[in-house]
MIVO-96349 format. One record per residue (C-alpha): residue number from 1; x, y, z. Coordinates in steps of 0.25 Angstrom, whole numbers, plus 5000, padded with zeros to 4 digits. Example, Ala and Ser with C-alpha at 12.3 -4.5 7.8 and 13.67 -1.06 7.14 Angstrom:
% MIVO-96349
    k    xx    yy    zz
    1  5049  4982  5031
    2  5055  4996  5029
This chain:
% MIVO-96349
    k    xx    yy    zz
    1  4900  5037  5032
    2  4896  5034  5046
    3  4904  5027  5057
    4  4900  5012  5059
    5  4892  5009  5071
    6  4903  5001  5077
    7  4913  5012  5076
    8  4902  5022  5082
    9  4900  5012  5094
   10  4915  5010  5097
   11  4916  5026  5097
   12  4905  5027  5106
   13  4909  5016  5116
   14  4924  5022  5116
   15  4918  5036  5119
   16  4909  5031  5130
   17  4921  5023  5136
   18  4930  5035  5135
   19  4920  5044  5142
   20  4917  5034  5153
   21  4932  5032  5155
   22  4934  5047  5156
   23  4922  5049  5165
   24  4927  5038  5174
   25  4941  5044  5175
   26  4935  5058  5178
   27  4925  5053  5189
   28  4936  5044  5196
   29  4947  5054  5195
   30  4937  5065  5202
   31  4932  5054  5211
   32  4946  5051  5216
   33  4949  5065  5218
   34  4937  5067  5227
   35  4941  5055  5235
   36  4955  5060  5237
   37  4950  5074  5241
   38  4940  5067  5250
   39  4951  5059  5257
   40  4960  5071  5258
   41  4949  5080  5265
   42  4945  5068  5274
   43  4960  5067  5279
   44  4961  5082  5280
   45  4948  5082  5288
   46  4953  5071  5297
   47  4966  5078  5299
   48  4960  5091  5303
   49  4949  5085  5312
   50  4954  5074  5321
   51  4940  5072  5327
   52  4935  5068  5313
   53  4946  5058  5312
   54  4942  5051  5325
   55  4928  5051  5321
   56  4931  5045  5308
   57  4940  5035  5314
   58  4929  5031  5324
   59  4919  5029  5313
   60  4928  5022  5304
   61  4933  5012  5314
   62  4918  5010  5318
   63  4914  5007  5304
   64  4926  4998  5302
   65  4922  4990  5314
   66  4908  4989  5310
   67  4912  4983  5297
   68  4922  4973  5304
   69  4911  4969  5313
   70  4901  4967  5301
   71  4911  4959  5292
   72  4919  4951  5303
   73  4910  4951  5315
   74  4922  4957  5323
   75  4918  4967  5333
   76  4929  4977  5337
   77  4931  4988  5347
   78  4935  5002  5341
   79  4941  5006  5355
   80  4949  4993  5357
   81  4960  4998  5348
   82  4962  5011  5355
   83  4961  5005  5369
   84  4971  4993  5366
   85  4981  5002  5360
   86  4981  5013  5371
   87  4978  5004  5383
   88  4987  5009  5394
   89  4993  5020  5385
   90  4994  5034  5391
   91  4983  5043  5386
   92  4992  5052  5377
   93  4988  5057  5364
   94  4999  5048  5357
   95  5004  5039  5368
   96  5018  5044  5365
   97  5029  5037  5372
   98  5019  5026  5377
   99  5025  5013  5381
  100  5016  5002  5385
  101  5018  4995  5398
  102  5028  4983  5398
  103  5024  4970  5394
  104  5010  4974  5388
  105  5012  4964  5376
  106  5008  4950  5381
  107  5020  4940  5382
  108  5017  4931  5370
  109  5016  4943  5361
  110  5029  4949  5367
  111  5036  4935  5364
  112  5031  4935  5349
  113  5035  4950  5347
  114  5049  4948  5353
  115  5051  4935  5345
  116  5047  4942  5332
  117  5056  4954  5335
  118  5068  4945  5337
  119  5064  4935  5326
  120  5063  4945  5315
  121  5074  4954  5320
  122  5066  4966  5322
  123  5067  4977  5333
  124  5063  4971  5347
  125  5051  4976  5354
  126  5053  4987  5364
  127  5057  4983  5378
  128  5043  4986  5384
  129  5036  4977  5375
  130  5043  4964  5378
């Protein structure tokens, strides 16, 4: 007695689906392992060689700014952030103990900051900022 056509078709489709599911699991499992190892070795390489980190940061920021300009039409300057954050700061490697000159925050901003600290009951700003 032979197996009916429908039963053979069901068995074949079930076998096919099981093989595809197992293959997908094996490929994705190994693929995620490769991605994880790649990220690990990338982080180790950037930790061991800081010059690679600087080069990667520069290229990544440039690429992001090009995308921003392409999508939004906004031109940005990569050096603007570093010059505004370190303007007037001593030229040390970490600027440890650096205190900005008195009254570097414009008066309207000082008023808003002081009002927010008093209104929300948070710690007041350091004395050199207000």
